[in-house]
N, C-alpha and C positions, 0 to 999 in steps of 0.2 A: 162548325164555325168557319172553317176554310171555305166550304161551299157557299155559305151565306156571304162571306166577304167578297168572293168572286162575283156573286150575283149582284151585290150592292155596287161593286166597282163597275160592272157592266152597265147597270142602270145609270150610274153617274156619268159614264162616258157617253151613253146614248143621249142623256139630257144635255150634256155639253155640246154634242154634235148638233142636236136640234136647235140649241140656242145660237150656235155659230151660224147655222144655216138660216135662221130667222134674221140674224143681224145682216148677213150678206144679201139676203133677198130684199130687206128693207133698203139697204144701200143702193142696190140696183134699181129698185122702184123709184127712189128719190132721184137718182141720176136720170132715169127716163123722163120723169116729170120735169126736172130742171131743163133738160135738153129741149123738150117740147115747148116749155114756156119761153125759153130763149128764142127758139125758132118762130113761134107764133106771135109773140108780143114784141120783144126787143128787135128781133130781126126784121119784122114787117115795118116797124116804125122807122128804123134806119134806112130801109129800102125806100120808103116814102120821102124821107129827107133827101136822099141821094137824087131821087127823081125831081124834086122841087129845085134842088140846086142846079140840076142839068137844065131845067126850064129857065131859071134865072140867068144862067150862063148864055143862053140864046138871045134873051131880050135885052141884056145889058150891053150897050155898045162898047163902053170902056171897061175892059176886063179888069176887075179888081183883084189884086193879090190876095186879099182876105177871102174872096169867094173861092179862089183856086185852093188856098190852104184848107178851107173848110171842106171842100170836096175831097181832098186828099185824106184829111182826118176821118171823114165819114167812111171812105173806102177801107182805111186801116181798121176802123172799129168793126165794120162788117166782117172783114177777114178774121179778126180776133174772135168774134162771136162764133164764126164757123169753126175755128180751131177748138174753142171750148166745147162746142157741141160734139165735135169729132172725138175729143178726149173723153167726154162724159159718156157718150153712147155712139161708138163708131158704127155708122151704117154699113160700112163695107164688111164688118164682121157678121152682121145679121144677114146681109144679102149674098155675100160670096164666100164666107168661111174664114177659117183661121189662117190659112196660108196667105191669102191676099191681105188680110188685116195686119199680119206681122210684117209683110213687105212694106205696107204703108207706114207702119209705126217706125220701122228702121229708117226709111227714107226721111221721115219727119225729124228723127233724132239727128241725122246727119245734116239736115238743112238748118236746124235751129241751134246746134251746138258745134263745138270744135272736135267732137268725137267721131272717129271713123268706125262704121259698123259693117261687119262682114256677116251676111246671112247665108246659111247653107240649109237647104230644106229637102227632105225626101218624103214628100206627102203626095198621095194620089188626090183625085178630085172628089172623092167620096166624103160627104159631110160627116162630122163627128157629132156626138150628142151636144146639144146647145150648152149644157152646164159645163162640159169639158172645154169646149171652145172658149167660152167666156172666162173660165178659170185660168186657162193658159194665157189668154190675152192680158188679163189683169195681172197675172204673175209677171209677165214680160214687162208690163208698164212699171210694176214695183221694182223689178231688178234694174231697169234702166234708170229709174229715179234714184235708187240707192247708189248706183255706180257714179252717176253724174254729180250727186250732192256730196258723197263721202269719200270716193276712192281716188279722185284725180286721174281717172283713166283717160287714155287717149285713143285706145283701140278696144272695141268690144266684138267678140265673135259669138254669134247666136246660131245654134244648130238645132233643128227640130226634125225628127225622123219618126216614121211609123213602120214598125217592123215586128213580125212575130207576135202580133197582138198587143204590142206596147207602143205607147206614144211617149217619146223621150225628148226633153228639151234641155240643152246644155248652154249655159250662159257663162262666158269667160271674159274677164277684163284684165287689163295689164296695170291695174291701179296699185295703190299702196297696201292693199290687204288690211287685215285686222286680226286681233287676238280673239279667238272664239270664246275664251274664258272670260273675256271682258266686253261682251256684246251689250250695247245699249239699245233701248227700245227704239231709238231713232233710226236704227238700221232697217226697221220694218221686217225683221226676220219672223217675229211672232205672227204678223199678219200673213206672211208668206206661208208659214207652216199651217195656219188655220185654213187657208184656201186649199192647200194640197190635201189636208185631212178630209175636207168635205167631199172630195172626189175620189177618196180612198187611194190616194197616190203616195209616193215616196219622195222625200227631198233630202239631198245630201249637199253639204257646203264644205268646200275645201279651201282653206286660206291660212295665211300667216303674214305677219307684217312684212312689207316690201316685196311680196311675191304674188300680188294679184289675188283674184277670187274666182273659183269655179263653182257654179251652182247647177246641180242636175236634178231635174224633176221627171219622175216616171209614173205612168198610170196605165193600168190594164184597160184596154178598150174592146 
């Protein structure tokens, strides 16, 4: 009976892992499709509008404030589309790898929020498996999102190292922390644990009210 229960549990865990993997693969596929659609359709239309406005600006002798405002709005819209595409499917991750992608992510967080981000990295230039790079990038996005939305943090320290066959990421904020026994789904911890599980990694969260949060992700590579 015990042997049967163990085998049933193993089958259940395998099915759960397959289901989670299918869910995340579907999410990434939809992200890719969305990014391509935004770039190919909306992006091209906005670029055409910007070109037409530039031509109008040349032929209209009396420069209208409305025309200038419209050009500015178009530029802002194009930049926002680029930001969305970068968030949905960061090309730097695909082209250059995790180290450069995390550098860009940290820079963007500092530019768009009042949070100071300190990034320390000890990675060589050897590319990791695509699924590990993608998982760690999505995990970093999730952690930043949680810290900004829920922790009231002003400083975040992100450290990523590759040593002795392990890839380790430590995410530490100086926010208000929380009670682990009273975690709500909104903190995104369940999603975080699922992503780590799919790459056979480990996740540990250390926190308590008014003492910030430390999250450590480890995976054998």
